[in-house]
N, C-alpha and C positions, 0 to 999 in steps of 0.2 A: 481718380475722379469718383465723385458720389452723386447720386440723385438724392436731394432733399425737398422736404416741404421747404416753401418760400413765400411769405405772406407779406414780404416788403412793400410799402406804400399801401397797404390795406387796411382797413379798419372792420373789426368783428365784434358785433354784439352779442354777448354772453347772458341770458336769462336763466336766474337761478345759480346762484353764488354761495359756495361755502368750502373754504380752501381746503377741507379734507374731503370733500367730495368730486362728483363729476365735474361740477361748474368751475369750482378752483382748479381743477387738475387741467380742464379745457383752457381755462385763460393764461396758464402757465405755458402749455404746448403751443398755441398759436404766438404768444409772445415771443418765445423762444426763437421761433420761424420770422419773426420780424413784424407781427402785425401790432397794431394798436388796439387796445382791448377797451371795450366800453363795457363793466361790468354791472347787471341789475340785480336787486334783491328788493326784499320788502323791507330789510334791516340794514341799516347804513354801516352797523359796525362789520356785518359780513363784507361788504363792498370795501371796507377800508381795510380790513386783514388781508384780502386777494391783491389789492392794489397795491399795498406795502410790499408783498411777495414779487409782483410783477416788477416792480420798479427796482427792487434789490437786485434782479436779474438782469437789468438794464433797459428794460421795457417802458413803454408808456400805457398808462392804463388810468381811464376816466371811470367815474361812476355816478350813478343814477339810482334813485329807490323810486318804488311802485308797488302797490297791491296789485297783484295779478287776479285776485280774488274777486275785484270789482270791475265790473265791465266798464264804466266810465273812465276810470283809471287807464285801463288796457288800451281804451282806445284815442288816449293823450300818449303813450308810451313813445312811438315813432316819430310823432311831430316834435316831442320835446327832444328826443335823441338827435333829430337831423337840425333843429335850431341851436341846439347847445353844442355839439360836437362835427357836425357837417355829414357828408355822405358816407354810407357805411358799405361794406361788400360782402357781408355774409352775417348771417343770425344762426345762434344755437339756442333752440329754447328747451331747456334742462330742468326748469322748475316743473316740479309735480312730485306725485307720492302718496302716501295714505298714512292715517295715525293709527296708532295700536288699538283705538276704541272702536272702528270701522270694522275690523276683521270679526264677521259673523255671518250667518246664514242670511240669504237675503229675504226670506219670510221675516225674520227678525230687524231688518236694517230700516233705520229711520229715515223719511225722505229728505230730511236736511242734509243728512251724509252724504245721501246720492247726490243731490245737486252740487254740494260743497266739491266733492270728488271729481265729478265731471268738467268743472268749474277749473280746478287745478291744474287737471290732467289732459284737457281735451280744449275747453272754449277758447281760454286765454290765447291759444295756439294759431286760431283762426283769427282773431283781431290782429295779432303783431303780423303774421304772414300777410295777410290780407292789405296791409297797410304798407308794408315795406314793398311789397311787389308792386303796389300801385305806383310809388315813386320812383322803382327803378323801371317801371314801363313808361312813365312820362318823362324821367331824365335820360332813358336808353342807356340804361347803365346793366350791365349784366350783374348776377347777384346769385349767393348758393345760401340755402337753405337745411339746416338739420332739425329734425325734431327728434323727440325720444319716445320710443315705443316703449314695448317690454315683453317678455317671453309669457307675463301672465295674458298677452292676447292672442297668443298662437293657437291655444284650442279651448281653455276655459279656466276661470280662475276662481275656484272654489273658496268662498268666504270672504274674497274681498272682489265681488262680481262688478260693482262700479268701476273700479280701478282697471281692471280687464277690459270693459266694455270702453271705458275711455281712451285708452292706449289702443284698442283696434279702430277707434276711429281715427287717432292721429295717423295710423298706418295709412288707412283709405284715404285720409282727406289729402294726406302728401304726396299721393299717386297721383291723385286730381289736380292737385298743384303742380305738378311735374308734367303734364297732360296740356293742362291750361295754359302755362306760362313759358313753355319751351321754346316757342317761337319768339320770345324775347331776351333768350339768353339766360334764363333764370333755371336754376336746377334745384331740385327740392328732393331729398332722401331722409331716411329714419333710421335710427339705431336702436335696436331693441336690447337694453342689458338682462341681466337675469339677475342674480344676488349679488348686491355690490356692496364693499366693506367702506364704511363710513360713518362718522359721528352720529350723523342724523338716523341712521338705520339702526344703530345701537341704540340711540335714544327712544326710537319708535317701539322698539322692543320690549323697554322697559314699561310701556304705557300698555301694552297688552293685557287683557283680563284673563286672569286664571284659566277660564273655560276656552278662550281662543287659543292659549298656550297648550292646554290640554288635547284640544283638538287634531293639534298635528301628528301624523302618524311616527312614532319616534323611530321608525325603520328609515324614514326618508331624510337622509341628511344633505344638506346642501352645499353646493359647489359656490365659492365665491369668486369673484373678478374684482380686480381693483380699478379703483377710480381712474387711473392714467390708462389702463387699458382700454377703457371706454373713450377717454379723452384723446387717445391716439386715432381710433376710428372716426371719431368727431372730427378731428383736425383734417383727417386725410379727406373727407367727403367734402369740407370746405374748401379743400385746396384745389389749384388747377390740375393738381394729378388725376383729380377724379373728373374732370372736364367731360368725359363720356359717360358719366354714370348719373342717372336721374330717375325718381320713380321708383327707388329700389329701399328694401329694407335689411338693414344689415344685424343680424344677431350675432351679440357680442356677450356671451356667457359661460366661457370656458367648458362649454358642453352640457351644462345644467338643463337645457329643454331637451336633450335626448334621454333624459331619465323620467322625469316628470315636468309638470308646467307650474312649479311653484304654488300648488295649492293643494295636495293631498291631505285627506282628513278621517277620521276614525268614523265609525258608523255611529247613528243614533243610539242605540243601545248601549255601545261602548261609552257613549259621552254620560247617558243615565247611570251607568254604573259608576262612573268616576263623580257622581254628585255635581 
């Protein structure tokens, strides 16, 4: 006898797809457990890649593209999903992140970077969760929400302040969702990753400025977590096994946040000496 995740008959929308990252891993894990997957990203190629993998596993995967940096498009996502694929039972909002160019002190940060980071890591989640919750309430359908926070929301986020602020907002907003929507059978939780190994993270590192790279304290070594380890936590919180869990933030960082909060930096004098 074994206790297993079971998504048979359920449809899960996963926003933010890359087969080498958390989104792709989440699609694979819920599909293995029997879910029909709807994969959303701003690039059709990413969606097609993960759809091919899910189908190779014997699962069902639909795809949809949307630019989550555009508020007007965000407000069309849930209506489009419902129209094209029918009701859904869960949503995982995984899209987010920063670019290497954004890693800088707050006093040097352009306003454009600030607002873009908040839209990508906070604002779009409100629109999608608001709209699917309204649909679930209207149709008296229970549902589960998992949003992605970060250990950068734990204490401080030196050199990537807007990202930390956005992820702090995610965690707080998710708790409010859990409180307001509990009576309708809607659960909402967040998962906070630390440093995750993925192609996108590696690509970001290549775009960081020499000054940003030099700013890191060389004595602070990162502890990485695999995408599938995050996907397992996300899948659990979406499943009926977590039916009594709502309004919680689960940190999945292989203990990274017990060491530091993803943002130690050298002093101003050290940076000046580095040129």
